[in-house]
PyMOL CGO cylinders between C-alpha atoms (Angstrom):
from pymol import cmd
from pymol.cgo import CYLINDER

trace = [
    CYLINDER, -125.21, -38.48, 39.59, -125.39, -34.69, 39.43, 0.3, 1, 1, 1, 1, 1, 1,
    CYLINDER, -125.39, -34.69, 39.43, -126.92, -33.29, 36.25, 0.3, 1, 1, 1, 1, 1, 1,
    CYLINDER, -126.92, -33.29, 36.25, -124.71, -31.64, 33.69, 0.3, 1, 1, 1, 1, 1, 1,
    CYLINDER, -124.71, -31.64, 33.69, -124.53, -27.85, 34.05, 0.3, 1, 1, 1, 1, 1, 1,
    CYLINDER, -124.53, -27.85, 34.05, -126.78, -26.91, 31.13, 0.3, 1, 1, 1, 1, 1, 1,
    CYLINDER, -126.78, -26.91, 31.13, -125.78, -23.24, 31.36, 0.3, 1, 1, 1, 1, 1, 1,
    CYLINDER, -125.78, -23.24, 31.36, -122.15, -24.23, 30.73, 0.3, 1, 1, 1, 1, 1, 1,
    CYLINDER, -122.15, -24.23, 30.73, -123.15, -26.37, 27.77, 0.3, 1, 1, 1, 1, 1, 1,
    CYLINDER, -123.15, -26.37, 27.77, -125.21, -23.48, 26.39, 0.3, 1, 1, 1, 1, 1, 1,
    CYLINDER, -125.21, -23.48, 26.39, -122.24, -21.14, 26.88, 0.3, 1, 1, 1, 1, 1, 1,
    CYLINDER, -122.24, -21.14, 26.88, -119.92, -23.51, 24.99, 0.3, 1, 1, 1, 1, 1, 1,
    CYLINDER, -119.92, -23.51, 24.99, -122.39, -23.82, 22.12, 0.3, 1, 1, 1, 1, 1, 1,
    CYLINDER, -122.39, -23.82, 22.12, -122.77, -20.03, 21.99, 0.3, 1, 1, 1, 1, 1, 1,
    CYLINDER, -122.77, -20.03, 21.99, -119.00, -19.50, 22.08, 0.3, 1, 1, 1, 1, 1, 1,
    CYLINDER, -119.00, -19.50, 22.08, -118.50, -22.01, 19.25, 0.3, 1, 1, 1, 1, 1, 1,
    CYLINDER, -118.50, -22.01, 19.25, -121.16, -20.27, 17.14, 0.3, 1, 1, 1, 1, 1, 1,
    CYLINDER, -121.16, -20.27, 17.14, -119.63, -16.85, 17.84, 0.3, 1, 1, 1, 1, 1, 1,
    CYLINDER, -119.63, -16.85, 17.84, -116.15, -18.02, 16.84, 0.3, 1, 1, 1, 1, 1, 1,
    CYLINDER, -116.15, -18.02, 16.84, -117.57, -19.52, 13.67, 0.3, 1, 1, 1, 1, 1, 1,
    CYLINDER, -117.57, -19.52, 13.67, -119.15, -16.16, 12.77, 0.3, 1, 1, 1, 1, 1, 1,
    CYLINDER, -119.15, -16.16, 12.77, -115.96, -14.25, 13.59, 0.3, 1, 1, 1, 1, 1, 1,
    CYLINDER, -115.96, -14.25, 13.59, -113.85, -16.58, 11.45, 0.3, 1, 1, 1, 1, 1, 1,
    CYLINDER, -113.85, -16.58, 11.45, -116.04, -15.62, 8.51, 0.3, 1, 1, 1, 1, 1, 1,
    CYLINDER, -116.04, -15.62, 8.51, -115.32, -11.93, 9.00, 0.3, 1, 1, 1, 1, 1, 1,
    CYLINDER, -115.32, -11.93, 9.00, -112.10, -10.15, 8.10, 0.3, 1, 1, 1, 1, 1, 1,
    CYLINDER, -112.10, -10.15, 8.10, -109.69, -10.84, 10.96, 0.3, 1, 1, 1, 1, 1, 1,
    CYLINDER, -109.69, -10.84, 10.96, -106.01, -10.20, 11.31, 0.3, 1, 1, 1, 1, 1, 1,
    CYLINDER, -106.01, -10.20, 11.31, -103.81, -13.26, 10.83, 0.3, 1, 1, 1, 1, 1, 1,
    CYLINDER, -103.81, -13.26, 10.83, -103.00, -13.53, 14.55, 0.3, 1, 1, 1, 1, 1, 1,
    CYLINDER, -103.00, -13.53, 14.55, -106.65, -13.30, 15.59, 0.3, 1, 1, 1, 1, 1, 1,
    CYLINDER, -106.65, -13.30, 15.59, -107.65, -15.78, 12.89, 0.3, 1, 1, 1, 1, 1, 1,
    CYLINDER, -107.65, -15.78, 12.89, -105.05, -18.32, 14.02, 0.3, 1, 1, 1, 1, 1, 1,
    CYLINDER, -105.05, -18.32, 14.02, -106.05, -17.92, 17.68, 0.3, 1, 1, 1, 1, 1, 1,
    CYLINDER, -106.05, -17.92, 17.68, -109.78, -18.28, 16.97, 0.3, 1, 1, 1, 1, 1, 1,
    CYLINDER, -109.78, -18.28, 16.97, -109.35, -21.16, 14.54, 0.3, 1, 1, 1, 1, 1, 1,
    CYLINDER, -109.35, -21.16, 14.54, -107.33, -23.04, 17.16, 0.3, 1, 1, 1, 1, 1, 1,
    CYLINDER, -107.33, -23.04, 17.16, -110.06, -22.47, 19.78, 0.3, 1, 1, 1, 1, 1, 1,
    CYLINDER, -110.06, -22.47, 19.78, -112.74, -23.44, 17.23, 0.3, 1, 1, 1, 1, 1, 1,
    CYLINDER, -112.74, -23.44, 17.23, -110.89, -26.66, 16.50, 0.3, 1, 1, 1, 1, 1, 1,
    CYLINDER, -110.89, -26.66, 16.50, -110.45, -27.46, 20.20, 0.3, 1, 1, 1, 1, 1, 1,
    CYLINDER, -110.45, -27.46, 20.20, -114.16, -26.89, 20.89, 0.3, 1, 1, 1, 1, 1, 1,
    CYLINDER, -114.16, -26.89, 20.89, -115.30, -28.98, 17.92, 0.3, 1, 1, 1, 1, 1, 1,
    CYLINDER, -115.30, -28.98, 17.92, -115.25, -32.44, 19.53, 0.3, 1, 1, 1, 1, 1, 1,
    CYLINDER, -115.25, -32.44, 19.53, -116.99, -31.35, 22.75, 0.3, 1, 1, 1, 1, 1, 1,
    CYLINDER, -116.99, -31.35, 22.75, -119.60, -29.40, 20.76, 0.3, 1, 1, 1, 1, 1, 1,
    CYLINDER, -119.60, -29.40, 20.76, -120.36, -32.51, 18.71, 0.3, 1, 1, 1, 1, 1, 1,
    CYLINDER, -120.36, -32.51, 18.71, -120.64, -34.56, 21.92, 0.3, 1, 1, 1, 1, 1, 1,
    CYLINDER, -120.64, -34.56, 21.92, -123.01, -31.99, 23.47, 0.3, 1, 1, 1, 1, 1, 1,
    CYLINDER, -123.01, -31.99, 23.47, -125.22, -32.05, 20.37, 0.3, 1, 1, 1, 1, 1, 1,
    CYLINDER, -125.22, -32.05, 20.37, -125.28, -35.86, 20.37, 0.3, 1, 1, 1, 1, 1, 1,
    CYLINDER, -125.28, -35.86, 20.37, -126.05, -35.87, 24.11, 0.3, 1, 1, 1, 1, 1, 1,
    CYLINDER, -126.05, -35.87, 24.11, -128.97, -33.48, 23.72, 0.3, 1, 1, 1, 1, 1, 1,
    CYLINDER, -128.97, -33.48, 23.72, -130.36, -35.42, 20.74, 0.3, 1, 1, 1, 1, 1, 1,
    CYLINDER, -130.36, -35.42, 20.74, -130.16, -38.63, 22.77, 0.3, 1, 1, 1, 1, 1, 1,
    CYLINDER, -130.16, -38.63, 22.77, -131.98, -37.02, 25.71, 0.3, 1, 1, 1, 1, 1, 1,
    CYLINDER, -131.98, -37.02, 25.71, -134.77, -35.96, 23.33, 0.3, 1, 1, 1, 1, 1, 1,
    CYLINDER, -134.77, -35.96, 23.33, -134.99, -39.47, 21.86, 0.3, 1, 1, 1, 1, 1, 1,
    CYLINDER, -134.99, -39.47, 21.86, -135.30, -40.94, 25.36, 0.3, 1, 1, 1, 1, 1, 1,
    CYLINDER, -135.30, -40.94, 25.36, -138.09, -38.48, 26.20, 0.3, 1, 1, 1, 1, 1, 1,
    CYLINDER, -138.09, -38.48, 26.20, -139.90, -39.43, 22.99, 0.3, 1, 1, 1, 1, 1, 1,
    CYLINDER, -139.90, -39.43, 22.99, -139.60, -43.11, 23.86, 0.3, 1, 1, 1, 1, 1, 1,
    CYLINDER, -139.60, -43.11, 23.86, -140.87, -42.43, 27.38, 0.3, 1, 1, 1, 1, 1, 1,
    CYLINDER, -140.87, -42.43, 27.38, -143.94, -40.76, 25.88, 0.3, 1, 1, 1, 1, 1, 1,
    CYLINDER, -143.94, -40.76, 25.88, -144.47, -43.72, 23.55, 0.3, 1, 1, 1, 1, 1, 1,
    CYLINDER, -144.47, -43.72, 23.55, -144.11, -46.21, 26.39, 0.3, 1, 1, 1, 1, 1, 1,
    CYLINDER, -144.11, -46.21, 26.39, -146.48, -44.24, 28.63, 0.3, 1, 1, 1, 1, 1, 1,
    CYLINDER, -146.48, -44.24, 28.63, -149.13, -43.96, 25.90, 0.3, 1, 1, 1, 1, 1, 1,
    CYLINDER, -149.13, -43.96, 25.90, -151.80, -46.56, 26.64, 0.3, 1, 1, 1, 1, 1, 1,
    CYLINDER, -151.80, -46.56, 26.64, -152.69, -46.82, 22.95, 0.3, 1, 1, 1, 1, 1, 1,
    CYLINDER, -152.69, -46.82, 22.95, -149.21, -48.12, 22.07, 0.3, 1, 1, 1, 1, 1, 1,
    CYLINDER, -149.21, -48.12, 22.07, -149.35, -51.84, 21.27, 0.3, 1, 1, 1, 1, 1, 1,
    CYLINDER, -149.35, -51.84, 21.27, -147.35, -54.34, 23.32, 0.3, 1, 1, 1, 1, 1, 1,
    CYLINDER, -147.35, -54.34, 23.32, -144.76, -55.11, 20.63, 0.3, 1, 1, 1, 1, 1, 1,
    CYLINDER, -144.76, -55.11, 20.63, -144.08, -51.44, 19.96, 0.3, 1, 1, 1, 1, 1, 1,
    CYLINDER, -144.08, -51.44, 19.96, -143.74, -50.77, 23.69, 0.3, 1, 1, 1, 1, 1, 1,
    CYLINDER, -143.74, -50.77, 23.69, -141.26, -53.67, 24.05, 0.3, 1, 1, 1, 1, 1, 1,
    CYLINDER, -141.26, -53.67, 24.05, -139.17, -52.35, 21.15, 0.3, 1, 1, 1, 1, 1, 1,
    CYLINDER, -139.17, -52.35, 21.15, -139.25, -48.85, 22.64, 0.3, 1, 1, 1, 1, 1, 1,
    CYLINDER, -139.25, -48.85, 22.64, -138.10, -50.14, 26.03, 0.3, 1, 1, 1, 1, 1, 1,
    CYLINDER, -138.10, -50.14, 26.03, -135.22, -52.06, 24.44, 0.3, 1, 1, 1, 1, 1, 1,
    CYLINDER, -135.22, -52.06, 24.44, -134.16, -49.02, 22.43, 0.3, 1, 1, 1, 1, 1, 1,
    CYLINDER, -134.16, -49.02, 22.43, -134.51, -46.79, 25.49, 0.3, 1, 1, 1, 1, 1, 1,
    CYLINDER, -134.51, -46.79, 25.49, -132.09, -48.99, 27.40, 0.3, 1, 1, 1, 1, 1, 1,
    CYLINDER, -132.09, -48.99, 27.40, -129.48, -48.66, 24.66, 0.3, 1, 1, 1, 1, 1, 1,
    CYLINDER, -129.48, -48.66, 24.66, -130.05, -44.91, 24.45, 0.3, 1, 1, 1, 1, 1, 1,
    CYLINDER, -130.05, -44.91, 24.45, -129.66, -44.53, 28.21, 0.3, 1, 1, 1, 1, 1, 1,
    CYLINDER, -129.66, -44.53, 28.21, -126.28, -46.26, 28.01, 0.3, 1, 1, 1, 1, 1, 1,
    CYLINDER, -126.28, -46.26, 28.01, -125.31, -43.94, 25.16, 0.3, 1, 1, 1, 1, 1, 1,
    CYLINDER, -125.31, -43.94, 25.16, -126.50, -40.89, 27.12, 0.3, 1, 1, 1, 1, 1, 1,
    CYLINDER, -126.50, -40.89, 27.12, -124.43, -41.95, 30.15, 0.3, 1, 1, 1, 1, 1, 1,
    CYLINDER, -124.43, -41.95, 30.15, -121.34, -42.47, 27.98, 0.3, 1, 1, 1, 1, 1, 1,
    CYLINDER, -121.34, -42.47, 27.98, -121.78, -39.06, 26.32, 0.3, 1, 1, 1, 1, 1, 1,
    CYLINDER, -121.78, -39.06, 26.32, -122.38, -37.41, 29.68, 0.3, 1, 1, 1, 1, 1, 1,
    CYLINDER, -122.38, -37.41, 29.68, -119.13, -38.91, 30.96, 0.3, 1, 1, 1, 1, 1, 1,
    CYLINDER, -119.13, -38.91, 30.96, -117.26, -37.60, 27.91, 0.3, 1, 1, 1, 1, 1, 1,
    CYLINDER, -117.26, -37.60, 27.91, -118.71, -34.12, 28.47, 0.3, 1, 1, 1, 1, 1, 1,
    CYLINDER, -118.71, -34.12, 28.47, -117.77, -34.15, 32.15, 0.3, 1, 1, 1, 1, 1, 1,
    CYLINDER, -117.77, -34.15, 32.15, -114.19, -35.03, 31.22, 0.3, 1, 1, 1, 1, 1, 1,
    CYLINDER, -114.19, -35.03, 31.22, -114.12, -32.26, 28.62, 0.3, 1, 1, 1, 1, 1, 1,
    CYLINDER, -114.12, -32.26, 28.62, -115.35, -29.71, 31.19, 0.3, 1, 1, 1, 1, 1, 1,
    CYLINDER, -115.35, -29.71, 31.19, -112.45, -30.40, 33.55, 0.3, 1, 1, 1, 1, 1, 1,
    CYLINDER, -112.45, -30.40, 33.55, -110.11, -27.38, 33.41, 0.3, 1, 1, 1, 1, 1, 1,
    CYLINDER, -110.11, -27.38, 33.41, -106.81, -28.07, 31.68, 0.3, 1, 1, 1, 1, 1, 1,
]
cmd.load_cgo(trace, "trace")
């Protein structure tokens, strides 16, 4: 499967943060309504992106733990089991992001 376009994810996160800042400033009613609608629409995909990235970091941490020769056998087995569940979660989140990136 092709990797997610990280630059697009970064752009969405930046746009969400910018809108959040603008909503805190003095805007006209029309601009406020428009930006709050966009902010609300971006919210679910932003949360999914954050969860996806946190999951990827957790998997990398588990990989490091598993690769460490000083890790005991039981800990390695638990890490491998957790990694499997996290990989399924990552794939599910990635699928949700891909769907969200499809133009409407």
